[in-house]
C-alpha positions as CSV (number, residue, x, y, z in Angstrom):
1,A,20.6,-15.4,4.8
2,M,18.1,-13.8,7.1
3,A,20.9,-12.2,9.2
4,C,22.3,-10.7,6.1
5,L,19.0,-9.3,5.0
6,C,18.4,-7.9,8.5
7,S,21.8,-6.2,8.5
8,R,21.1,-4.3,5.3
9,V,19.0,-1.4,6.6
10,A,18.0,2.0,5.3
11,P,20.6,4.7,5.3
12,L,20.4,6.5,8.7
13,G,17.8,9.1,8.6
14,L,16.5,8.2,5.1
15,W,12.9,9.1,5.9
16,D,13.7,12.2,8.0
17,P,13.1,14.7,5.1
18,V,9.5,13.3,4.8
19,A,8.9,13.6,8.5
20,S,10.2,17.2,8.5
21,T,7.9,18.3,5.6
22,S,5.2,20.8,6.6
23,G,1.9,19.1,6.8
24,I,3.3,15.6,7.3
25,R,3.6,13.6,10.5
26,K,5.4,10.3,11.0
27,V,3.5,7.6,12.8
28,P,5.8,6.9,15.8
29,S,4.7,3.5,16.9
30,P,2.3,0.6,16.1
31,N,0.3,1.7,19.2
32,G,-1.4,5.0,19.6
33,P,-3.9,7.3,17.8
34,D,-1.7,7.9,14.8
35,A,-1.4,4.2,14.0
36,V,-5.2,3.9,14.4
37,A,-5.7,6.9,12.1
38,A,-3.4,5.3,9.4
39,V,-5.4,2.1,9.4
40,D,-8.8,3.9,9.5
41,I,-7.9,6.3,6.6
42,S,-6.5,3.4,4.5
43,T,-9.5,1.2,5.2
44,R,-12.1,3.8,4.4
45,S,-10.2,4.9,1.3
46,F,-9.8,1.3,0.0
47,A,-13.5,0.5,0.8
48,G,-14.8,3.4,-1.2
49,T,-18.1,5.2,-1.1
50,A,-20.8,6.0,-3.6
51,T,-18.8,9.0,-4.7
52,S,-15.2,7.8,-4.2
53,E,-13.7,4.9,-6.1
54,P,-12.5,1.9,-4.0
55,E,-9.2,0.1,-4.4
56,L,-10.4,-1.8,-7.5
57,L,-8.4,-5.0,-7.2
58,L,-9.5,-5.6,-3.6
59,D,-13.0,-4.6,-4.6
60,W,-12.9,-7.4,-7.2
61,A,-11.6,-9.8,-4.6
62,L,-14.4,-9.1,-2.2
63,G,-16.8,-10.3,-4.9
64,E,-20.3,-9.5,-6.2
65,N,-22.0,-9.9,-2.9
66,L,-20.3,-6.8,-1.6
67,R,-19.9,-4.8,-4.8
68,N,-21.3,-1.3,-4.5
69,K,-22.6,-2.1,-1.0
70,W,-20.6,0.8,0.5
71,D,-22.2,0.7,4.0
72,H,-22.0,-3.1,4.4
73,P,-20.0,-3.9,7.5
74,D,-18.1,-6.7,5.8
75,R,-16.4,-4.4,3.4
76,V,-14.7,-2.6,6.3
77,K,-14.2,-5.8,8.3
78,H,-12.3,-7.6,5.5
79,L,-10.3,-4.6,4.2
80,G,-9.6,-3.4,7.7
81,W,-8.0,-6.7,8.6
82,I,-5.7,-6.6,5.5
83,L,-4.6,-3.0,6.2
84,R,-4.0,-3.7,9.9
85,V,-1.6,-6.4,9.0
86,V,0.3,-4.4,6.4
87,I,0.5,-1.2,8.5
88,G,1.3,-3.1,11.7
89,M,4.1,-4.9,9.9
90,A,5.5,-1.6,8.6
91,L,5.5,0.0,12.0
92,R,7.3,-3.0,13.6
93,A,9.9,-3.5,10.9
94,G,12.6,-1.0,12.0
95,Q,14.0,1.9,10.0
96,N,13.5,0.4,6.5
97,R,9.8,1.0,6.6
98,A,7.7,4.0,7.7
99,V,4.1,5.3,7.8
100,F,3.3,8.9,7.4
101,L,0.1,10.9,7.8
102,G,-0.8,13.8,5.5
103,L,-2.5,16.5,7.5
104,T,-5.3,18.8,6.5
105,D,-5.1,22.6,7.0
106,N,-6.5,22.2,10.5
107,G,-4.0,19.5,11.4
108,E,-6.4,16.5,11.1
109,P,-5.0,13.3,9.5
110,G,-6.5,13.0,6.1
111,A,-4.1,10.7,4.2
112,A,-1.6,7.9,4.9
113,I,1.3,6.5,3.1
114,T,3.3,3.4,3.9
115,V,6.8,3.3,2.4
116,R,9.8,0.9,2.4
117,F,13.4,1.0,1.6
118,L,14.5,-2.3,-0.1
119,P,18.3,-2.8,0.0
120,R,18.0,-5.9,-2.2
121,K,15.3,-7.9,-4.0
122,P,12.7,-9.0,-1.5
123,N,13.0,-12.3,0.3
124,A,9.6,-14.1,0.0
125,T,10.2,-16.5,2.9
126,F,11.2,-13.6,5.2
127,E,8.0,-11.7,4.3
128,V,5.8,-14.8,4.9
129,C,7.3,-15.1,8.4
130,R,6.6,-11.5,9.1
131,N,3.0,-11.9,7.9
132,L,2.5,-15.0,10.1
133,T,4.0,-13.2,13.1
134,E,1.7,-10.2,12.7
135,M,-1.4,-12.5,12.3
136,C,-0.6,-14.9,15.1
137,C,0.4,-12.3,17.6
138,R,-1.7,-9.3,16.8
139,A,-4.3,-9.1,13.9
140,G,-5.6,-12.7,14.1
141,F,-6.5,-14.7,11.1
142,P,-8.9,-13.5,8.4
143,A,-12.5,-14.5,8.2
144,F,-12.9,-14.2,4.5
145,D,-16.0,-15.8,3.1
146,A,-15.0,-19.1,1.5
147,T,-18.4,-19.9,0.2
148,N,-18.4,-17.2,-2.5
149,G,-14.8,-17.5,-3.5
150,M,-13.6,-14.4,-1.6
151,S,-10.7,-16.2,0.1
152,R,-9.3,-17.6,-3.1
153,R,-9.7,-14.2,-4.9
154,V,-7.9,-12.4,-2.1
155,E,-5.1,-15.0,-2.4
156,A,-4.9,-14.5,-6.1
157,A,-4.7,-10.8,-5.7
158,D,-1.9,-11.2,-3.1
159,D,-0.1,-13.6,-5.5
160,A,-0.3,-11.1,-8.3
161,L,1.0,-8.3,-6.1
162,E,3.9,-10.4,-4.8
163,N,4.8,-11.6,-8.3
164,L,5.0,-8.0,-9.7
165,H,6.9,-6.9,-6.5
166,R,9.6,-9.5,-6.9
167,K,9.8,-9.2,-10.7
168,H,10.4,-5.4,-10.8
169,A,12.4,-4.9,-7.6
170,R,15.8,-3.4,-8.2
171,A,19.0,-4.1,-6.3
172,A,17.9,-1.1,-4.1
173,D,14.9,1.0,-4.3
174,T,12.1,2.8,-2.5
175,Y,8.7,1.2,-2.5
176,V,5.3,2.8,-1.9
177,Q,3.3,0.0,-0.3
178,L,0.1,1.9,0.4
179,M,-1.2,5.3,-0.5
180,A,-4.6,6.3,0.8
181,V,-6.7,9.4,1.2
182,A,-9.8,9.5,3.3
183,P,-12.9,9.9,1.1
184,E,-13.9,13.2,2.8
185,H,-10.4,14.7,2.1
186,Q,-9.9,13.7,-1.5
187,G,-9.2,16.6,-3.8
188,Q,-7.2,18.5,-1.1
189,R,-3.7,17.6,-2.6
190,L,-2.8,15.4,0.4
191,C,-1.7,12.6,-1.9
192,S,0.5,15.0,-3.8
193,K,2.1,16.3,-0.6
194,L,3.0,12.8,0.6
195,M,4.1,11.4,-2.9
196,R,6.3,14.5,-3.6
197,A,8.1,14.1,-0.3
198,V,8.8,10.5,-0.9
199,C,9.9,11.1,-4.5
200,L,12.4,13.8,-3.3
201,V,13.9,11.3,-0.8
202,A,14.3,8.8,-3.7
203,D,15.9,11.4,-5.9
204,A,18.3,12.5,-3.1
205,K,19.6,8.9,-2.7
206,N,19.5,8.3,-6.5
207,L,17.0,5.4,-6.0
208,P,14.2,4.3,-8.2
209,A,10.7,4.2,-6.7
210,R,8.1,1.5,-7.3
211,L,4.5,0.8,-6.6
212,E,1.5,-1.3,-7.7
213,T,-1.9,0.1,-8.4
214,S,-5.2,-0.7,-10.0
215,G,-7.3,1.1,-12.5
216,A,-6.8,3.9,-15.1
217,K,-7.6,6.7,-12.6
218,N,-4.8,5.7,-10.2
219,V,-2.3,5.1,-13.0
220,A,-3.0,8.7,-14.2
221,V,-2.4,10.1,-10.7
222,Y,1.0,8.4,-10.3
223,E,2.1,9.3,-13.8
224,K,2.0,12.9,-12.6
225,F,4.9,12.1,-10.2
226,G,7.0,10.4,-12.9
227,F,5.9,6.8,-12.5
228,K,5.5,4.7,-15.6
229,T,3.7,1.4,-16.1
230,V,6.2,-1.4,-16.7
231,E,3.7,-4.3,-16.7
232,R,0.0,-4.8,-16.5
233,V,-1.5,-8.1,-15.5
234,T,-4.9,-9.7,-15.4
235,V,-5.9,-11.4,-12.1
236,R,-8.3,-14.3,-12.4
237,D,-10.4,-16.3,-9.9
238,P,-8.4,-19.6,-9.7
239,G,-11.6,-21.5,-8.7
240,D,-13.9,-20.3,-11.4
241,K,-12.7,-20.0,-15.0
242,N,-15.9,-18.3,-16.0
243,A,-15.8,-15.6,-13.4
244,L,-15.1,-12.0,-14.2
245,A,-11.4,-11.3,-14.1
246,F,-9.7,-8.1,-13.1
247,D,-7.6,-6.8,-16.0
248,H,-6.0,-3.5,-14.9
249,F,-3.4,-4.2,-12.2
250,D,-0.2,-2.3,-12.9
251,A,3.4,-2.3,-11.7
252,M,4.8,1.2,-12.0
253,V,8.4,2.4,-11.7
254,R,9.9,5.9,-11.4
255,V,13.5,6.5,-12.2
256,P,15.4,9.0,-9.9
257,S,15.7,12.7,-10.7
258,Q,12.4,12.9,-12.4
259,V,11.4,15.6,-9.9
260,P,7.7,16.4,-10.4
261,A,6.9,19.9,-11.4
């Protein structure tokens, strides 16, 4: 089964139109400054600041001890580990996956997107093996705080994401795994540049596109590109039934040919 999965790869040159778009650069390898920039941008975007919203589900998972503590080193440490694993896997996974940087007017990386072509519904066992390989060989294992429930909330968030991912995956589709804009470059249409390029690839191949996101603000952003919410779930702390739950985690799907205006 694994050999069959590995043999079904993205159409040759699938992501080339994204890479050739003005103001976008493909990250060429898991080593080097562009890979470092992709992780740094994603980490700082997801961590948030006093004036830029964090990734809300992961913010919930970090817990009350780190909420609104924008400069606390543990925010960056924990989120950085997650994003190193995800981006590292994407850059080592062959032509099905890719990471692109959105460049500012002066050529500086200001946004990053991680995308994936799925030729069939995802194989959970295969993904677990990839995760373990990335952790064992490169990123190391996480140091989430078990005393305040952080580790179990992170696991609950990951389970919710994987459940939505498997449930709404089509026979073949494009998947936006991560979309991040550095706090200092938000409002410069870098997200729009990257998302439009990916949507055009999906349209050209007549493929639906999918993503998961959290919070009303992000949902409204992706609706502009033709994505629609197909399911919203509540994520709960499995170890504390009285703890605050996170109730705005959405799976969104975009059908092909809905080219954004």
